[in-house]
C-alpha positions as CSV (number, residue, x, y, z in Angstrom):
1,M,0.0,0.0,0.0
2,H,2.9,2.3,0.8
3,D,4.3,2.0,-2.8
4,Q,0.9,2.7,-4.3
5,T,0.5,5.8,-2.1
6,D,3.9,7.1,-3.1
7,A,3.2,6.5,-6.8
8,A,-0.1,8.2,-6.5
9,D,1.5,11.3,-4.8
10,I,4.1,11.5,-7.5
11,M,1.5,11.2,-10.3
12,M,-0.3,14.1,-8.6
13,G,2.9,16.1,-8.8
14,D,3.9,15.9,-5.2
15,V,7.2,14.7,-3.7
16,V,6.9,12.4,-0.7
17,R,10.5,11.7,0.3
18,L,13.8,13.4,-0.6
19,E,15.5,10.2,-1.4
20,D,12.8,9.2,-3.9
21,V,13.9,11.9,-6.3
22,L,17.5,12.6,-5.3
23,S,20.2,10.0,-5.6
24,R,22.9,9.8,-3.0
25,D,25.6,10.0,-5.7
26,S,24.3,13.2,-7.2
27,V,23.9,14.9,-3.8
28,T,27.3,13.8,-2.6
29,S,28.9,15.0,-5.8
30,V,27.4,18.5,-5.3
31,C,28.5,18.6,-1.7
32,K,32.0,17.5,-2.6
33,S,32.3,20.4,-5.1
34,F,31.0,22.8,-2.4
35,F,33.5,21.5,0.1
36,S,36.4,21.8,-2.5
37,L,35.4,25.4,-3.2
38,F,34.8,26.7,0.3
39,G,36.3,24.1,2.7
40,L,33.0,24.0,4.6
41,P,31.6,20.6,5.8
42,V,28.2,19.7,4.5
43,R,25.6,17.1,5.6
44,V,22.3,16.6,3.9
45,I,19.5,15.0,6.0
46,T,16.1,13.8,4.9
47,H,12.9,14.8,6.6
48,E,12.8,11.4,8.3
49,G,16.3,12.0,9.7
50,D,18.3,9.8,7.3
51,L,21.7,11.0,6.3
52,L,21.7,11.4,2.5
53,A,25.2,12.9,2.1
54,D,28.1,13.7,4.5
55,V,31.2,15.5,3.2
56,H,33.7,16.8,5.8
57,R,37.2,16.6,7.0
58,D,37.9,15.8,10.7
59,Q,39.1,19.1,12.4
60,P,42.1,18.9,14.7
61,L,40.1,20.7,17.4
62,C,37.3,18.2,17.3
63,N,39.8,15.3,17.4
64,Y,41.6,16.8,20.4
65,L,38.3,17.4,22.3
66,N,37.2,13.8,21.8
67,T,40.3,12.7,23.7
68,L,38.9,14.4,26.8
69,D,36.0,12.8,28.7
70,A,34.0,16.0,29.2
71,G,35.0,17.3,25.8
72,E,33.7,14.1,24.1
73,R,30.4,14.4,25.9
74,E,29.9,18.0,25.0
75,C,30.8,17.3,21.3
76,A,28.4,14.4,21.1
77,K,25.6,16.5,22.8
78,T,26.2,19.4,20.3
79,V,26.2,17.1,17.3
80,G,23.0,15.4,18.5
81,V,21.2,18.7,19.0
82,V,22.3,20.0,15.6
83,R,21.3,16.8,13.8
84,D,17.8,16.8,15.4
85,L,17.0,20.5,14.7
86,E,14.3,20.9,12.1
87,P,14.0,24.4,10.7
88,E,10.6,25.3,9.4
89,L,11.1,28.1,7.0
90,Q,14.0,29.9,8.3
91,T,17.7,29.0,8.6
92,I,18.9,28.2,12.2
93,V,22.4,29.2,13.2
94,H,23.3,27.0,16.2
95,P,26.4,27.8,18.3
96,C,28.9,25.3,19.5
97,F,30.8,25.5,22.8
98,T,34.0,25.7,20.8
99,G,33.1,29.1,19.3
100,A,32.1,27.5,16.0
101,V,28.6,27.5,14.6
102,Y,26.4,25.3,12.5
103,R,24.0,26.6,9.8
104,I,20.9,24.4,9.5
105,V,19.1,25.3,6.2
106,P,15.6,23.9,5.3
107,L,15.0,22.2,2.0
108,E,11.4,22.8,0.7
109,Y,9.5,21.6,-2.3
110,Q,6.0,22.8,-3.2
111,G,5.6,24.5,0.1
112,R,6.5,21.4,2.2
113,P,9.7,20.7,4.1
114,I,11.3,17.5,2.8
115,G,14.8,17.8,4.4
116,R,17.6,20.0,5.5
117,F,21.4,20.5,5.1
118,I,23.9,21.5,7.7
119,V,26.9,23.6,6.9
120,G,29.7,23.6,9.6
121,P,31.2,23.6,12.0
122,Y,33.0,26.8,11.0
123,V,34.1,29.8,13.0
124,P,32.6,33.2,12.1
125,A,35.4,35.4,10.8
126,E,34.3,38.1,13.4
127,T,35.3,35.7,16.3
128,T,39.0,36.3,17.1
129,Q,39.4,34.5,20.4
130,P,38.3,31.1,21.6
131,P,35.4,31.4,24.1
132,A,35.6,30.5,27.7
133,S,33.3,27.6,27.2
134,L,36.0,25.9,25.1
135,L,38.8,26.4,27.6
136,S,36.8,25.3,30.5
137,V,35.0,22.3,29.0
138,D,37.3,19.9,30.8
139,A,39.7,20.2,33.7
140,A,42.4,18.4,31.8
141,I,42.3,20.6,28.8
142,D,45.5,22.1,27.4
143,S,44.6,25.7,26.7
144,A,47.6,26.3,24.4
145,A,46.8,23.2,22.4
146,A,43.1,24.1,22.3
147,C,43.8,27.7,21.1
148,G,46.2,26.4,18.5
149,H,43.6,24.0,17.1
150,F,41.0,26.7,17.2
151,E,43.1,28.8,14.8
152,T,43.0,26.0,12.2
153,M,39.2,25.9,12.1
154,P,37.6,27.1,8.8
155,R,36.5,30.7,9.0
156,V,34.0,32.7,7.0
157,R,32.1,35.9,7.5
158,E,28.4,35.4,8.4
159,H,27.0,37.2,5.4
160,I,29.3,35.2,3.1
161,A,28.2,32.0,4.9
162,K,24.6,33.0,4.3
163,E,25.2,33.6,0.5
164,I,27.1,30.3,0.2
165,S,24.3,28.4,2.0
166,D,21.6,30.1,-0.2
167,H,23.6,29.1,-3.3
168,L,23.8,25.5,-2.1
169,K,20.1,25.5,-1.3
170,G,19.3,26.7,-4.8
171,V,21.5,24.0,-6.4
172,L,19.9,21.2,-4.3
173,E,16.4,22.4,-4.9
174,L,17.2,22.6,-8.7
175,L,18.4,19.0,-8.5
176,L,15.2,18.2,-6.6
177,F,13.1,19.8,-9.3
178,S,15.0,17.9,-12.1
179,G,14.8,14.6,-10.2
180,H,11.1,15.1,-9.6
181,R,10.5,15.7,-13.3
182,A,12.5,12.6,-14.2
183,Q,10.7,10.6,-11.5
184,L,7.3,11.9,-12.8
185,A,8.2,11.0,-16.4
186,S,9.4,7.5,-15.4
187,T,6.3,6.8,-13.3
188,M,4.0,8.0,-16.0
189,Q,5.8,5.8,-18.5
190,V,5.6,2.8,-16.2
191,A,1.9,3.6,-15.7
192,S,1.4,3.9,-19.5
193,V,3.2,0.5,-20.1
194,R,1.1,-1.1,-17.4
195,E,-2.1,0.3,-18.9
196,N,-1.0,-0.9,-22.4
197,Y,-0.2,-4.3,-20.9
198,R,-3.6,-4.4,-19.2
199,E,-5.4,-3.5,-22.4
200,L,-3.3,-6.1,-24.3
201,A,-4.1,-8.7,-21.8
202,E,-7.8,-7.9,-22.0
203,K,-7.7,-8.1,-25.8
204,N,-5.8,-11.3,-25.7
205,E,-8.3,-12.8,-23.2
206,A,-11.1,-11.7,-25.5
207,L,-9.4,-13.3,-28.5
208,E,-8.8,-16.5,-26.6
209,S,-12.5,-16.5,-25.6
210,S,-13.5,-15.9,-29.3
211,L,-11.1,-18.7,-30.4
212,D,-12.7,-21.1,-27.9
213,E,-16.1,-20.2,-29.1
214,L,-15.1,-20.6,-32.8
215,K,-13.6,-24.0,-31.9
216,Q,-16.8,-25.0,-30.2
217,L,-18.8,-23.8,-33.2
218,D,-16.5,-25.6,-35.6
219,Q,-16.9,-28.8,-33.6
220,L,-20.7,-28.4,-33.6
221,K,-20.6,-27.9,-37.3
222,S,-18.5,-31.0,-37.9
223,T,-20.7,-33.0,-35.6
224,F,-23.8,-31.7,-37.3
225,L,-22.5,-32.5,-40.8
226,A,-21.4,-35.9,-39.8
227,T,-24.7,-36.7,-38.1
228,V,-26.9,-35.3,-40.9
229,S,-24.7,-37.0,-43.6
230,H,-24.9,-40.3,-41.9
231,E,-28.7,-40.1,-41.4
232,L,-29.2,-39.1,-45.1
233,R,-27.0,-41.9,-46.4
234,S,-29.2,-44.7,-45.3
235,P,-32.5,-43.6,-47.0
236,L,-30.5,-42.5,-50.0
237,T,-29.0,-45.9,-50.3
238,S,-32.5,-47.4,-50.2
239,I,-33.6,-44.9,-53.0
240,I,-30.7,-46.0,-55.2
241,G,-31.4,-49.7,-54.5
242,Y,-35.1,-49.5,-55.4
243,T,-34.3,-47.4,-58.4
244,E,-31.9,-50.1,-59.6
245,M,-34.6,-52.7,-59.0
246,L,-37.1,-50.7,-61.1
247,E,-34.6,-50.3,-63.9
248,S,-33.9,-54.0,-63.9
249,G,-37.7,-54.6,-64.4
250,A,-38.3,-56.2,-61.0
251,A,-41.7,-54.4,-60.9
252,G,-42.6,-54.8,-64.5
253,A,-41.6,-53.5,-67.9
254,L,-40.8,-49.8,-68.2
255,S,-41.7,-47.4,-70.9
256,D,-39.0,-45.3,-72.5
257,G,-40.2,-42.3,-70.5
258,Q,-40.2,-44.2,-67.2
259,A,-36.7,-45.5,-67.9
260,E,-35.5,-42.0,-68.6
261,F,-37.0,-40.7,-65.4
262,L,-35.5,-43.5,-63.4
263,G,-32.1,-42.8,-65.0
264,T,-32.4,-39.1,-63.9
265,I,-33.3,-40.2,-60.4
266,R,-30.4,-42.6,-60.3
267,S,-28.0,-40.0,-61.6
268,K,-29.0,-37.3,-59.1
269,A,-29.1,-39.9,-56.2
270,D,-25.5,-40.9,-57.1
271,Q,-24.5,-37.3,-57.2
272,L,-26.1,-36.7,-53.8
273,L,-24.5,-39.8,-52.4
274,G,-21.1,-38.6,-53.5
275,L,-21.7,-35.3,-51.7
276,I,-22.7,-37.1,-48.5
277,S,-19.7,-39.3,-48.7
278,S,-17.5,-36.2,-49.1
279,L,-19.1,-34.6,-46.1
280,L,-18.5,-37.8,-44.0
281,D,-14.9,-37.9,-45.2
282,L,-14.4,-34.2,-44.3
283,G,-15.8,-34.7,-40.9
284,R,-13.5,-37.7,-40.2
285,L,-10.5,-35.8,-41.5
286,E,-11.2,-32.8,-39.4
287,A,-11.7,-35.1,-36.3
288,K,-8.4,-36.9,-37.2
289,S,-10.3,-40.2,-37.1
290,L,-9.8,-41.3,-40.7
291,D,-7.8,-44.5,-40.6
292,L,-5.2,-44.6,-43.5
293,K,-4.0,-48.2,-44.4
294,H,-0.5,-47.7,-45.8
295,E,1.0,-50.1,-48.3
296,S,3.2,-50.0,-51.4
297,V,1.2,-48.7,-54.4
298,D,2.4,-48.9,-58.0
299,A,2.2,-45.5,-59.7
300,H,1.7,-47.0,-63.1
301,A,-1.3,-49.1,-61.9
302,L,-2.7,-46.1,-60.0
303,L,-2.6,-43.8,-63.0
304,S,-4.0,-46.5,-65.3
305,D,-7.0,-47.1,-63.0
306,L,-7.5,-43.3,-62.8
307,A,-7.5,-43.0,-66.6
308,A,-10.0,-45.8,-67.0
309,T,-12.3,-44.1,-64.5
310,I,-12.0,-40.6,-65.9
311,V,-12.1,-41.4,-69.7
312,P,-15.9,-41.5,-70.0
313,T,-16.2,-38.0,-68.5
314,A,-13.3,-36.7,-70.7
315,N,-14.9,-38.2,-73.8
316,R,-18.2,-36.5,-73.0
317,R,-16.4,-33.1,-72.9
318,N,-14.1,-33.9,-75.8
319,V,-11.0,-33.6,-73.6
320,A,-7.9,-35.7,-74.3
321,L,-6.0,-37.5,-71.5
322,D,-2.2,-37.7,-71.6
323,V,-1.0,-40.1,-68.9
324,Q,2.8,-40.3,-68.4
325,V,4.7,-42.5,-65.9
326,G,8.5,-42.0,-65.7
327,E,10.7,-45.1,-65.9
328,Q,12.4,-44.5,-62.6
329,T,9.2,-43.7,-60.7
330,P,9.2,-45.6,-57.4
331,K,6.2,-47.1,-55.7
332,L,4.2,-44.8,-53.4
333,W,3.6,-45.4,-49.7
334,G,0.0,-44.8,-48.8
335,D,-3.6,-45.9,-48.7
336,P,-4.5,-46.9,-52.3
337,V,-8.2,-46.0,-51.9
338,R,-7.3,-42.5,-50.6
339,L,-4.6,-42.0,-53.2
340,S,-7.1,-42.8,-55.9
341,Q,-9.5,-40.3,-54.2
342,I,-6.8,-37.6,-54.3
343,L,-6.0,-38.1,-58.0
344,L,-9.7,-38.6,-59.0
345,N,-10.7,-35.3,-57.4
346,L,-7.9,-33.4,-59.1
347,A,-8.3,-35.1,-62.5
348,D,-12.1,-34.7,-62.4
349,N,-11.6,-30.9,-61.7
350,A,-9.0,-30.7,-64.5
351,V,-11.4,-32.3,-67.0
352,K,-14.4,-30.3,-65.7
353,F,-12.7,-27.0,-66.2
354,S,-10.9,-27.7,-69.4
355,D,-12.1,-26.1,-72.6
356,E,-13.7,-28.5,-75.2
357,G,-11.0,-30.1,-77.3
358,G,-8.3,-29.4,-74.6
359,T,-5.9,-31.8,-73.0
360,V,-5.4,-32.9,-69.4
361,T,-1.9,-34.2,-68.6
362,I,-1.4,-36.6,-65.6
363,R,2.2,-37.4,-64.9
364,A,4.1,-39.4,-62.3
365,E,7.9,-39.2,-61.8
366,R,10.6,-39.6,-59.2
367,G,11.3,-36.7,-56.7
368,D,12.3,-35.9,-53.2
369,I,10.5,-34.7,-50.1
370,D,11.8,-33.3,-46.8
371,A,11.7,-36.1,-44.2
372,A,10.6,-33.7,-41.4
373,G,8.2,-31.8,-43.6
374,A,10.2,-28.6,-43.1
375,S,10.3,-25.7,-45.6
376,G,12.3,-22.7,-46.3
377,L,16.0,-22.0,-46.6
378,G,16.9,-23.7,-43.4
379,A,15.1,-26.9,-44.5
380,A,16.9,-26.8,-47.9
381,L,20.3,-26.5,-46.2
382,F,20.0,-28.8,-43.1
383,S,16.9,-31.1,-43.3
384,A,17.2,-34.6,-44.6
385,S,15.2,-35.7,-47.6
386,R,13.7,-39.0,-48.8
387,P,12.6,-40.3,-52.2
388,A,9.1,-39.4,-53.3
389,V,6.7,-39.6,-56.1
390,V,5.7,-36.4,-57.8
391,L,2.2,-36.4,-59.3
392,T,1.3,-33.6,-61.7
393,I,-2.2,-32.8,-63.0
394,E,-2.2,-30.1,-65.6
395,D,-5.0,-28.6,-67.7
396,G,-5.3,-25.8,-70.2
397,G,-8.6,-24.5,-68.9
398,M,-10.0,-21.3,-67.4
399,G,-7.4,-21.0,-64.7
400,I,-7.6,-19.4,-61.2
401,A,-6.9,-15.8,-60.3
402,E,-3.8,-15.3,-58.0
403,Q,-5.9,-13.8,-55.2
404,N,-8.0,-17.0,-55.0
405,L,-5.2,-19.5,-54.9
406,S,-4.7,-19.3,-51.2
407,K,-8.4,-20.1,-50.6
408,I,-9.1,-23.0,-52.9
409,F,-8.3,-25.6,-50.2
410,D,-10.9,-24.1,-47.8
411,A,-14.0,-26.2,-47.3
412,F,-17.1,-25.0,-49.3
413,Y,-15.0,-22.3,-51.1
414,Q,-16.0,-21.7,-54.7
415,V,-13.8,-19.5,-56.9
416,D,-16.8,-18.5,-58.9
417,A,-20.4,-19.2,-58.0
418,G,-21.2,-19.3,-61.7
419,T,-19.0,-22.3,-62.2
420,T,-20.8,-24.2,-59.5
421,R,-24.1,-23.8,-61.3
422,V,-22.5,-24.9,-64.6
423,H,-20.2,-27.7,-63.4
424,G,-21.7,-28.7,-60.0
425,G,-19.9,-29.4,-56.8
426,A,-20.0,-28.1,-53.3
427,G,-16.4,-26.9,-52.9
428,L,-15.3,-29.9,-50.7
429,G,-13.1,-31.8,-53.1
430,L,-9.9,-29.7,-52.8
431,S,-10.3,-29.4,-49.0
432,I,-10.4,-33.2,-48.8
433,V,-7.5,-33.6,-51.1
434,K,-5.4,-31.2,-49.0
435,Q,-6.1,-33.0,-45.8
436,L,-5.5,-36.5,-47.4
437,V,-2.2,-35.3,-48.7
438,D,-1.3,-33.9,-45.2
439,G,-2.3,-37.3,-43.8
440,H,0.2,-39.0,-46.1
441,E,2.9,-36.5,-44.9
442,G,3.1,-35.1,-48.4
443,K,2.6,-31.7,-49.8
444,I,0.4,-30.1,-52.6
445,E,1.2,-27.0,-54.6
446,V,-0.8,-25.2,-57.2
447,T,0.1,-22.7,-60.0
448,S,-2.3,-21.1,-62.3
449,T,-2.7,-18.5,-65.0
450,P,-6.2,-17.2,-65.8
451,G,-7.1,-18.2,-69.4
452,E,-4.2,-20.6,-69.7
453,G,-4.7,-23.3,-67.2
454,T,-3.9,-24.8,-63.8
455,T,-1.3,-27.2,-62.5
456,F,-1.5,-29.2,-59.3
457,V,1.7,-30.9,-58.0
458,V,1.3,-33.5,-55.3
459,T,4.5,-34.9,-53.7
460,L,4.1,-38.1,-51.7
461,P,6.6,-40.3,-49.9
462,A,7.9,-43.4,-51.8
463,A,7.7,-46.8,-50.3
464,D,10.9,-47.8,-48.4
465,D,11.3,-51.1,-50.2
466,D,11.4,-49.2,-53.5
467,A,13.1,-46.0,-52.6
């Protein structure tokens, strides 16, 4: 509580204690300069009675008197009285039994005493003879020795002593003013830093709270999608099953119109089932619960199966497929079903967004991937690498604007809502691809030029037995 009170007083422009704003070193340095110039001892004392600076030289007279019992007692008594004197607004000149005097000068700031300094002992220049109080202080005193030591005491005229003391008072109060300003600035700066820290802490707490809420909402979203998708899949499977039964003639012969209608129902049901499956996959991927069954996968067989699957769609759009597998391409290490899903999504998009009469190139070749998944200059210099298979899917279609490239892997993101209406899709495919690639400890990169085409490059680890 004391520190808080002091800080509050300083913030209000008030000085509480002399030592709060004046350092011992600076006060002692001023007193030493004063002593060097005038030869007068100086002591600075706080309002609480603590000695802040003490610059003096032992006087032969004082040393001699302290060898006498009565002299030592009188010296101690005089020093004690002088030390405890607290001048209010006026300087006190206190006499000593030796004929010397002490000047006790008050130090004030903003109308309040906060300390004092003592100049002396010194002998007023007007005093020419030692007083009787000195020569009779002790029965064993040597008058000749006492008088000799008296002559060595520093001397100064009273009006000069007053001017010197006033000058020292002005210097010390100027130091006090400067120290107070520095203390005030420092305290205000500390207060400002504390306030900024408090505001930052509050904002950080609010951000953390918002993040927690977003995580909860994201979890609710994932749970909702997974639940709804699962519940939709069962009746949709029944719809597809009964449609197949009707198409097979299980309920009787169909007219051409009925067969066409059933074909449309089957097509749309399959499309919806694919969307539901994608939602389920996305939910499992986000929950990190999708189990990948790794094994060695031949790249040539993987791309051949892909080409066979995608050829009907490519033919309908009059898009040529160019499948290339390098001679030194190793086997991949991954889940064959999910690897096929990755390639099918990318190839299907490439065909879907290619111009009629265009070409989609699907290529597999040998490459390398950082073992620790690091990136950047440090990774290039220091990280280990391992053999990999580089899969490239390239089309010459509409392309993607540069500002959209960083968003295409976000779930439900569509570069252009118009393309969705024309080509279909819910914006889940690339999000699933990205998470499946990450699950295989691989990486996926995309480059695109609007009007010229898009290239996806997927790098996946090679199987150890074929590396």
